[in-house]
C-alpha positions in Angstrom: -12.3 -13.0 -10.6 -13.2 -12.1 -7.8 -16.1 -9.0 -7.7 -15.2 -8.0 -4.0 -12.1 -7.5 -4.8 -11.0 -3.9 -4.2 -12.0 -2.2 -8.0 -10.6 1.4 -8.7 -7.5 3.9 -8.5 -8.5 5.3 -5.6 -9.1 2.4 -3.4 -5.8 2.0 -3.9 -4.0 5.1 -4.0 -6.1 7.5 -2.0 -3.9 6.8 0.8 -1.7 9.4 -0.8 -0.3 12.0 0.6 -0.6 15.6 -1.8 3.2 16.9 -1.7 1.5 20.5 -3.2 0.6 23.5 -0.8 -3.1 23.9 -0.7 -3.8 26.8 -2.5 -2.0 25.9 -4.9 -3.9 22.7 -5.4 -5.3 23.3 -8.3 -5.6 19.8 -9.7 -6.7 17.4 -8.1 -4.4 14.3 -6.9 -6.0 11.2 -7.8 -7.1 13.2 -11.5 -3.0 13.5 -12.0 -1.9 9.9 -11.3 -4.3 8.3 -13.4 -3.5 10.5 -16.0 -0.2 10.1 -15.4 -0.5 6.2 -15.5 -2.6 5.7 -18.9 0.3 8.1 -20.5 2.9 6.1 -19.7 0.0 2.9 -20.6 0.5 4.9 -24.0 3.9 5.1 -24.4 4.5 8.6 -22.6 7.7 8.9 -20.6 7.6 11.4 -19.2 5.8 14.9 -17.7 6.0 16.7 -21.5 4.4 13.3 -22.5 2.0 12.9 -20.1 0.4 16.5 -20.3 0.7 16.0 -24.2 -1.7 12.6 -23.9 -4.3 14.5 -21.6 -5.0 16.8 -23.9 -5.4 14.4 -26.8 -8.1 12.3 -24.6 -9.5 15.8 -22.8 -12.7 14.4 -23.9 -12.4 11.0 -23.2 -10.7 12.1 -19.9 -13.7 13.8 -18.9 -16.2 11.1 -18.9 -14.5 9.8 -15.7 -12.4 12.6 -13.6 -13.4 16.2 -12.4 -11.1 17.4 -13.7 -12.1 20.9 -12.6 -9.3 22.6 -13.9 -9.0 21.4 -17.5 -5.7 19.3 -17.9 -2.6 19.4 -15.7 0.9 20.9 -17.7 3.8 19.2 -17.8 5.5 21.6 -15.1 2.7 20.3 -12.3 3.3 16.6 -13.4 6.2 16.8 -12.8 6.8 18.9 -9.1 3.7 16.2 -8.4 6.4 13.1 -9.2 9.5 14.9 -7.9 7.7 14.8 -4.6 5.5 12.5 -3.9 6.9 9.6 -1.1 7.2 7.1 -3.4 7.2 4.7 0.0 3.2 5.6 0.0 2.7 5.0 -4.0 4.5 1.7 -4.0 2.0 0.9 -0.8 -0.4 1.6 -3.6 1.2 -0.3 -6.0 1.6 -3.6 -4.3 -1.8 -3.8 -2.6 -3.6 -3.3 -6.1 -1.4 -6.4 -7.7 -1.5 -8.3 -4.8 -5.4 -7.8 -5.2 -5.7 -9.3 -9.3 -3.0 -11.8 -8.7 -4.2 -15.3 -7.8 -0.6 -16.5 -6.2 0.1 -20.4 -5.4 2.2 -22.9 -3.5 5.6 -22.8 -4.8 5.3 -19.8 -7.2 8.8 -18.2 -8.2 9.3 -15.0 -7.2 12.7 -13.8 -7.9 14.6 -11.1 -6.7 16.9 -8.9 -8.7 18.1 -5.1 -9.1 18.5 -2.8 -12.2 19.9 0.4 -12.2 18.3 3.9 -13.6 20.9 4.6 -15.9 19.5 8.0 -17.4 18.7 9.0 -13.9 22.8 9.4 -12.8 23.6 13.4 -13.2 27.0 14.5 -14.0 26.8 17.6 -13.3 25.9 17.7 -10.0 28.1 14.9 -9.0 24.9 12.3 -8.7 24.3 8.6 -9.2 22.0 7.0 -10.6 18.9 5.1 -8.7 19.5 1.3 -8.6 16.0 -0.4 -7.7 15.6 -4.3 -6.5 12.1 -5.8 -8.7 10.2 -8.6 -7.1 8.4 -10.3 -10.1 6.4 -13.6 -10.1 6.9 -15.5 -12.7 3.5 -17.5 -12.9 1.3 -14.2 -13.5 3.7 -12.8 -14.9 4.1 -9.2 -12.8 5.7 -7.0 -11.4 5.1 -7.2 -7.7 7.2 -4.6 -5.6 10.4 -2.2 -5.8 12.6 -1.0 -3.4 15.2 1.8 -4.0 18.5 0.9 -3.1 20.5 3.2 -0.7 22.6 5.0 -2.5 25.2 4.4 0.7 24.5 0.9 0.8 23.8 -1.9 -2.0 21.4 -4.3 -2.9 21.6 -6.9 -0.5 20.5 -4.5 2.7 17.0 -3.7 -0.2 16.3 -7.5 -0.2 14.8 -6.7 3.8 13.2 -3.7 2.8 11.3 -5.8 -0.4 10.9 -8.7 1.4 8.6 -6.9 4.2 6.1 -5.4 1.4 5.6 -8.8 0.0 3.0 -11.5 0.6 4.6 -14.6 0.2 3.9 -17.3 2.3 4.5 -20.3 0.0 6.2 -18.9 -2.7 10.3 -19.8 -3.4 12.1 -16.2 -3.5 15.0 -16.7 -6.4 18.8 -14.7 -5.6 21.8 -13.8 -7.4 25.1 -14.7 -6.0 25.5 -11.5 -4.6 22.5 -11.9 -1.9 24.3 -15.7 -0.8 24.2 -14.1 2.9 22.8 -16.2 5.7 21.0 -13.1 6.3 18.6 -13.3 3.5 17.8 -16.8 3.7 16.5 -16.4 7.3 14.2 -13.4 6.2 13.0 -15.3 3.3 12.0 -17.8 6.2 10.5 -15.6 8.3 7.9 -14.7 5.2 7.1 -18.1 5.4 8.9 -18.6 1.8 11.2 -20.5 0.6 14.5 -19.5 -0.5 17.3 -20.4 -3.9 19.9 -19.3 -3.8 23.0 -19.1 -6.8 26.7 -19.7 -4.8 29.1 -18.6 -6.5 33.0 -17.1 -5.2 31.5 -14.7 -2.5 31.4 -17.6 -0.4 34.2 -19.2 -1.4 34.5 -21.8 1.9 30.3 -23.5 0.5 30.9 -23.0 -3.0 34.3 -25.7 -2.7 32.0 -27.6 -0.4 28.8 -27.6 -2.7 32.0 -28.3 -5.9 33.3 -30.8 -3.8 30.1 -32.5 -2.8 28.8 -32.9 -7.0 32.2 -34.2 -7.9 32.3 -37.1 -5.2 28.3 -38.0 -6.5 29.1 -37.5 -10.4 32.3 -39.7 -9.9 30.4 -42.7 -8.4 27.1 -42.5 -10.1 25.2 -40.8 -7.1 25.3 -43.8 -5.8 23.6 -45.0 -2.6 23.4 -40.7 -2.3 19.6 -38.9 -1.5 19.1 -36.9 -5.0 17.0 -36.4 -7.8 17.5 -35.6 -11.5 15.8 -34.0 -14.4 16.7 -32.4 -18.2 15.2 -29.9 -20.4 16.5 -29.5 -24.3 15.7 -26.7 -26.2 16.0 -26.3 -30.6 15.9 -23.4 -32.5 17.3 -20.6 -35.0 20.4 -21.8 -35.5 21.3 -22.6 -31.4 20.8 -25.8 -29.3 20.6 -26.0 -25.4 20.3 -28.6 -23.0 19.8 -27.7 -18.9 20.8 -31.1 -16.4 19.7 -30.7 -13.4 20.6 -32.5 -10.5 19.8 -32.0 -6.2 21.0 -33.8 -3.0 19.6 -34.3 -0.9 21.4 -36.6 1.3 20.9 -35.8 5.3 25.7 -36.8 5.3 26.5 -34.7 2.2 24.8 -31.7 3.2 26.3 -31.5 7.1 29.9 -32.1 5.7 29.0 -28.4 3.7 27.4 -26.6 6.3 28.5 -27.8 9.3 27.6 -25.5 11.5 24.2 -25.3 11.1 24.4 -21.6 9.5 21.7 -21.5 6.8 18.3 -21.7 7.7 16.6 -24.9 7.2 18.7 -25.8 4.4 17.7 -29.2 2.8 18.8 -29.5 -1.1 21.7 -28.5 -2.7 21.2 -28.3 -6.5 22.9 -27.7 -9.6 22.9 -27.2 -13.0 25.0 -28.3 -16.2 23.8 -26.0 -19.1 25.2 -27.0 -22.8 24.9 -24.2 -25.8 26.1 -24.8 -29.4 25.2 -21.3 -31.5 26.4 -21.6 -34.8 28.5 -23.8 -34.1 30.2 -22.4 -31.0 29.5 -25.2 -27.4 29.7 -23.3 -24.8 29.6 -25.7 -21.0 28.3 -24.1 -17.6 27.6 -24.8 -14.2 26.3 -23.5 -11.5 25.4 -24.5 -7.1 22.8 -23.3 -5.5 21.1 -24.0 -2.3 17.5 -24.0 -1.6 14.7 -24.7 1.4 13.0 -27.0 -0.6 12.6 -30.2 -1.0 14.6 -32.4 -3.4 12.9 -32.3 -6.7 14.9 -31.4 -10.0 12.4 -30.4 -12.2 11.1 -27.8 -8.9 13.9 -26.7 -9.2 15.0 -26.5 -13.0 11.4 -24.0 -12.8 12.8 -21.9 -9.9 15.7 -21.6 -11.7 14.5 -20.5 -14.8 12.1 -18.6 -13.6 15.1 -16.4 -11.9 16.9 -16.2 -15.7 13.5 -15.1 -17.0 13.1 -11.8 -14.8 16.3 -10.3 -16.8 14.3 -10.9 -20.3 10.6 -10.5 -19.3 11.6 -7.3 -17.2 14.7 -5.2 -17.5 14.6 -5.8 -21.6 11.0 -4.8 -21.5 11.4 -1.9 -19.4 14.5 -1.0 -21.3 13.3 -1.3 -24.9 9.1 -1.1 -24.7 9.4 1.5 -22.0 13.0 2.9 -22.7 13.8 3.5 -18.9 17.5 3.8 -19.5 16.6 6.8 -21.3 14.8 8.1 -19.1 16.1 12.1 -18.1 14.2 12.8 -14.5 16.3 13.8 -12.5 14.8 16.2 -9.9 13.8 14.7 -6.6 12.2 11.6 -6.1 10.9 11.9 -9.7 13.2 8.6 -10.9 11.7 6.7 -8.6 8.1 7.4 -8.9 8.3 7.1 -12.6 10.6 3.9 -12.1 6.6 2.9 -10.2 4.2 3.9 -12.9 6.2 2.2 -15.7 6.0 -0.9 -13.5 2.1 -0.4 -12.8 2.7 0.4 -16.4 3.8 -3.4 -18.1 1.3 -5.2 -15.6 -1.9 -3.5 -17.4 -0.7 -4.1 -20.5 -0.1 -7.9 -19.0 -3.3 -8.1 -18.8 -4.3 -8.6 -22.5 -3.9 -12.3 -21.9 -5.9 -12.8 -25.7 -3.6 -10.7 -28.0 -0.7 -12.4 -29.3 0.8 -8.9 -30.7 4.2 -7.9 -28.6 3.9 -5.8 -25.7 4.8 -2.5 -27.8 2.0 -3.2 -30.2 -0.5 -3.2 -27.8 0.8 0.1 -26.2 0.6 1.6 -29.6 -3.0 0.8 -29.9 -3.6 2.0 -26.5 -2.5 5.2 -27.9 -4.9 4.8 -31.0 -7.9 4.0 -28.9 -9.6 5.0 -25.9 -11.8 1.7 -25.5 -9.0 -0.5 -25.5 -7.1 1.6 -22.7 -10.5 1.5 -21.1 -9.7 -2.5 -21.8 -6.9 -3.1 -19.9 -7.7 -1.2 -17.0 -10.6 -2.9 -16.2 -8.5 -5.8 -16.6 -6.1 -4.6 -14.5 -8.4 -3.4 -12.0 -10.9 -7.2 -11.8 -13.7 -5.1 -12.5 -16.5 -7.5 -13.5 -17.4 -5.3 -17.0 -18.2 -1.6 -16.9 -16.1 1.8 -16.8 -16.9 2.5 -13.3 -13.1 2.2 -12.1 -12.2 6.1 -13.3 -16.4 7.2 -12.8 -15.8 10.4 -9.7 -18.1 8.5 -7.6 -15.0 6.4 -7.0 -12.6 9.2 -6.3 -12.4 10.9 -3.2 
């Protein structure tokens, strides 16, 4: 990794506005944030766990933090998280992991929404917070998140999240909800390509693509510009074959999109997933539009990359970080804590040599400060040495 990359918490989070009144600031904001990040990496689920972690590791933390008034209380952690500007925290998150991400041309970036179920408060009639997450499948890093306006839906959150990310040369994938002309335009404005799932919410488009592939299959794709690929997996009483077809024939594309509404539409894709689980066979077809070339292999990579966000991000956050059980309800706390979890997920994934589960890595980090230090050093792209938390690196 490049040694000229920013390498401290201060380098990425010094811009945070302290929401506290000056006369009540007994603890430095970056001390609070540093302890919170380390605590969430090691298993803390909220402010109480952050305080407990701080007291348990106080001697270790004092090697790197000033802690002028000791470890902050859980009330302090809670107040700061409830009032901290989520946009500023997210800005630091994005800049941090952009610095350690080795983006490549054609990288698949999946955008998908998630509801923080524990953030709903029935007593006050508050709906659960929804966040849209961007995930880079090749680096296995969460790139950023965007809160969904409770008065709207995920569609309006997509352009806001896209504007925060460096996406030039990437392939952005979204599910059928986001198969919208304006979304496709927003992706192209970011110099990225799109792969969008097409379902019934785009009825005419869906029918046209379905008819085009039905006709193509009927004539065995004769005289049509197309490509084909296939993958197969087997194990644990499960067999699955995925077959990918792409159509890039200009005549067919004009027939599907006669008014040219979809920006830079160059290809249509179809995936047929055949599964056999415990003797039961199922077949499912899915349709897509793309601004990329007609390579069926590239198409398959993009589709599989998007499916991976469920297992690699949402499932992990629910099972390993117990996100849906979090009951932090006050102010901006749910959104800020969601950012900290995604930071922690990225940090734990920096151990590229361990074959242990993420859960076991977190457990080891909670027991072994040397291992926790190793994770942080990797996440901050420091060549060597524990200089990422030295007081001189903090404002």
